[in-house]
N, C-alpha and C positions, 0 to 999 in steps of 0.2 A: 361654380364656374358653368353654369347652364347656358351661356351665349354661346349660339353656334360658331362666332366668328374666333371665340378664344377656344374652343374644341378643334378647330381646323388647326390652330397656330400649335396646339398642345400636341396634336398628331405629329408635329416635327419630329419629337423625341422617337417615334417609331420609325421614320422614314430616315432619319439619321442613325439608328440601331442597324437598320436592313442594309443601309448604305456600308456603312464601316465595319460590320460584324459577318455580313454574308455577301458583300459586294452586289448588292441589289440595289441600284441607284435609280429612283423611281420619281422621287421629286425634283431633282436638280440633274437630269441625267444630259441636258444641255452643257453643264459645267462639267461634264466627266473628265475632259483633258486638263482641266484646271483646278486641283485640288484646294489650292488656298481661295479661290472663288468660290467654291463650294462650302469652305467652312465660314466664309463671310456673309453668304446667303442664308445658311442655318442659322448663324448669329442675327442676322436681320428678322428672319422669322421669331426667333427666341426673345428678341426686343419687341417685335409686335404682340407676342404674348404676354410680355410684362407689361406693355403699355394699356392691353386691353383688360387686364386682372386690376392694373391701378387704378385705370380711370376708364370703366365700362363705357360711359358715352363717347369715348374716342376712338370707337370702333371704325369708323370712316378715315380716320387719320392712320392708325394702323394698315388698314386696307390699301390706302392710297400709297402709303410707305412700301408696302412690300410688294404689291403689283407692279408698281412703278419700277424696282429694284428688278422684279422679274423680266419687265420688258426690255430694259436697258442690258440686263445681262445674258437674255436670249439673243438680242440682238446683235451684241457685241461678240458673243460665242459664234454665231453663225457668220458675221462679217469678216472677223479673222479668217476664218477658214476659207472664205470665199476669194477675198482680195489679196491673201498672202499665198502663193502657191509655189512650193519649192519643185525643184528638180525630182526630187525623192517622190513627192506627192504624184508626180507625172508618170515617172518610171514605174513604181510599185502600185498605183491605182488606190493607194490608201490614203487616208485623212480627206480625202475629196468629197464632198456632201452628196450624199445617197438621196434617193427619193423619200424614203423613209424618215429620213432626218428632216427634209423638207416638210413633208406632213406634219411631222412633230411639231415644228416651228410654227406651221400654221395655225394649227390648233391650239397649242400653249400660248403663241402670242395672242390669237384672238382673245381666248378666257382671259388672260392678264392685262390685255388693253381694255376689254369690257369693264372688268374689275377697278381697275384704274379711272375709267371714265365714271363710273356709277360713284366710287368714293370721292372723285374730285366734284361732281354734280351735287353730291351730298352736303359735301363742305361748303360748296358756294350758296347753298340755299338755307344752309343751318345757320344758327346764331351761337357756334361754338367759340368760347373764349379760352385761349390756351391760356393758363397762368402758371 
């Protein structure tokens, strides 16, 4: 497993352990309020790892799948908090998007979008035949 993409997805186990054993959520911080969505995202990362190990030439497919799911999850997690504001959020000032979260959204979203763009461009120019 020398492929950098496989190592990136294999590191998911480290992030998963940090998240669930020590409460340090680094990889999917944007899904902190939704534990089921976090598990699904970790599952997608492990599926991408399996795909890259099973078919090393399909790295672009795995990268496109994972980065697109990150963009969608990141956008949905931010949109829900911005569009659905409760009285409790207004009264307590909690749950409202902070400047740090917006900065994280911009950085993470840009990286995920760039990864998706590169992967989809690679897929459109390659001759990968999914059998």
